[in-house]
C-alpha positions in Angstrom: -15.8 19.0 -6.2 -13.2 17.0 -5.4 -13.2 16.5 -1.5 -9.3 16.7 -1.2 -9.8 20.5 -2.6 -12.2 21.3 0.4 -9.2 21.3 2.6 -5.4 21.9 2.1 -3.5 18.7 2.6 0.0 19.1 2.1 3.0 15.8 2.0 6.2 16.0 3.4 9.0 14.0 4.5 9.3 13.7 8.4 12.6 14.6 9.9 12.4 15.5 13.5 11.8 13.5 16.8 8.3 15.1 17.2 7.2 14.3 14.1 8.4 10.7 14.6 6.6 10.9 18.0 3.3 12.1 16.7 3.5 9.4 13.7 3.8 6.8 16.2 0.8 7.7 18.0 -0.9 8.6 15.0 0.2 4.5 14.2 -1.4 3.1 17.7 -4.5 5.1 17.2 -5.6 4.2 14.0 -4.7 0.4 14.6 -5.9 0.2 18.1 -2.9 -1.0 19.6 -2.6 -1.0 23.0 0.2 -3.9 23.8 3.5 -1.7 23.7 4.8 -5.2 21.6 2.7 -3.6 18.7 3.8 0.0 18.6 6.1 1.7 16.2 9.4 2.7 17.8 10.2 6.6 16.8 13.9 6.0 16.8 13.2 3.4 13.7 11.5 5.8 12.1 14.7 8.3 12.7 17.1 5.7 11.5 15.1 5.0 8.3 14.6 8.8 7.2 18.3 9.0 7.6 19.4 5.9 5.7 17.1 5.9 2.7 13.5 4.5 3.8 10.8 6.4 3.6 9.1 8.4 6.4 6.4 10.6 5.0 3.2 12.3 6.2 0.5 14.8 5.5 -0.2 17.9 7.1 -3.7 19.8 7.4 -4.2 23.4 7.4 -3.1 23.5 11.1 0.3 21.5 10.6 -1.2 18.8 12.0 -0.3 15.4 11.3 -3.0 13.1 9.8 -1.5 10.3 7.8 1.7 8.9 7.3 3.7 6.1 6.0 7.1 4.6 6.3 9.1 1.7 4.2 12.5 0.8 3.6 14.9 -0.5 0.5 14.6 -4.2 -0.5 16.1 -6.2 -2.8 15.9 -9.2 -4.6 18.1 -10.8 -7.6 16.2 -8.5 -9.9 17.7 -5.6 -8.1 16.7 -3.0 -5.4 13.1 -1.9 -4.3 11.2 0.1 -1.8 9.0 -1.7 0.3 6.3 0.1 2.1 5.5 -1.3 5.3 2.6 0.3 6.7 0.5 3.3 5.7 -2.3 5.0 7.9 -4.7 7.5 8.2 -6.5 9.1 10.7 -10.1 7.9 11.5 -11.5 11.5 10.8 -9.8 11.8 7.6 -10.3 8.6 5.7 -11.9 8.8 2.0 -10.5 12.1 1.4 -7.6 10.6 -1.0 -4.5 11.0 1.5 -3.9 7.6 1.1 -2.9 8.0 -2.5 -1.3 11.0 -1.4 0.9 8.8 0.6 1.9 6.3 -1.8 2.7 8.9 -4.3 4.9 10.7 -1.7 7.0 7.2 -1.4 7.0 7.4 -4.5 8.9 10.3 -4.9 11.3 9.1 -2.4 12.2 5.7 -4.3 13.0 7.3 -7.0 15.5 10.0 -5.7 17.5 6.9 -4.2 16.8 5.5 -7.6 14.5 2.7 -7.1 12.0 2.0 -9.6 9.5 -0.8 -8.1 7.6 -0.3 -5.0 6.1 -3.4 -3.3 3.5 -3.9 0.0 0.8 -6.4 1.1 -2.7 -6.3 1.2 -5.4 -8.4 2.7 -7.0 -9.7 -0.7 -10.5 -10.1 1.3 -10.4 -6.2 1.3 -12.0 -5.5 -1.5 -11.6 -1.6 -1.0 -7.8 -1.8 -0.6 -7.9 -4.2 -4.0 -9.2 -1.9 -6.1 -7.3 1.3 -4.8 -4.1 -1.0 -5.2 -4.4 -2.4 -8.9 -7.0 0.2 -10.2 -6.3 3.6 -8.8 -2.7 3.0 -8.4 -1.8 0.6 -10.9 0.0 -2.0 -8.7 -0.2 -5.7 -10.2 -0.4 -8.3 -7.7 2.4 -10.9 -8.5 3.1 -13.2 -5.5 0.7 -14.7 -2.1 2.1 -14.7 1.2 0.0 -17.3 3.4 -0.1 -16.5 6.9 2.1 -13.6 6.8 1.8 -12.2 10.1 0.3 -15.0 11.7 -2.6 -17.5 11.5 -5.5 -16.0 9.1 -3.2 -13.2 7.7 -3.1 -14.2 4.2 -1.6 -11.6 1.6 -0.9 -10.5 -1.9 2.1 -8.9 -2.6 1.8 -5.8 -5.1 4.7 -4.2 -7.1 4.7 -0.8 -8.6 6.3 0.1 -11.6 7.2 3.9 -10.6 8.4 4.3 -14.2 5.3 3.7 -16.4 2.4 5.7 -16.6 -0.9 4.0 -15.7 -1.0 0.8 -17.5 -4.0 -0.7 -19.5 -4.6 -4.4 -19.0 -4.8 -6.4 -21.7 -8.0 -8.7 -22.2 -8.1 -10.8 -18.6 -7.5 -14.3 -19.1 -9.1 -15.2 -15.4 -11.3 -14.0 -13.3 -12.3 -14.6 -9.6 -15.2 -13.1 -7.6 -14.8 -12.4 -3.9 -15.9 -13.7 -1.3 -15.3 -16.9 -2.1 -15.0 -20.5 -0.4 -11.4 -20.4 -0.5 -9.8 -17.3 -1.2 -6.2 -18.8 -0.7 -6.5 -21.6 -3.1 -7.4 -19.8 -5.5 -5.2 -17.1 -5.3 -2.3 -19.8 -4.9 -3.1 -21.6 -8.1 -3.9 -18.3 -10.4 -0.6 -16.7 -9.2 1.2 -20.0 -9.5 0.4 -20.2 -13.1 2.5 -17.0 -13.7 -0.6 -14.7 -13.7 -1.1 -11.5 -11.8 -4.0 -9.8 -10.3 -4.6 -6.2 -12.9 -7.6 -5.4 -11.3 -10.2 -5.6 -8.8 -14.1 -4.1 -9.6 -16.7 -3.1 -6.9 -19.7 -4.8 -7.7 -22.8 -3.1 -6.6 -23.6 -5.8 -4.1 -20.9 -5.5 -2.1 -18.9 -8.4 -3.7 -15.7 -7.8 -5.6 -14.7 -9.3 -9.4 -10.8 -10.0 -9.4 -9.2 -9.7 -12.8 -5.8 -11.7 -13.7 -3.6 -11.2 -16.7 -0.1 -12.4 -18.2 2.4 -11.0 -16.4 3.9 -10.4 -19.8 0.9 -8.0 -20.6 1.1 -6.0 -16.9 
């Protein structure tokens, strides 16, 4: 039986000051932030929700907020896209598929505002996250952002085409085993060639294997 079916969850857009406060508290709890400088202002969430951003949550059967995500509109030379800044799931609810529910809730908000692309970042050394982003959702790792949040915080920027069904990758043209001695150099080299990360397979020993394909086929 699917674990999601064991408990009833529902995805909602957060719209009230009390829900924004709950989301802010959950954010600090999940990440263990004690310094106010790393907190999330509930008023910011309210401003995003009122101005084209996404502030979505997952409620359990008791109406408790157990997960939430927020994002905003971004732009580049190709037009507008939705940027998902953060998604958090309460520690006692992880592994129930709530991360996928959050992303699809954000997708609906983005589409309702006329955006067909969503971006976010993840740590390429985290195999579970890589597999979720690339294989479960069908996003593609297109850019590398070294030290995005400070030293030692390298990130891959993924882009998710919200108008396509889950793409079936063409035959991979490059592979990368993780862990590796120089993950940054390897990603910069492969993505710099115009390739994109299309899959990350979880191996029995806990390691991972990235597959890269042509951007035209992604």
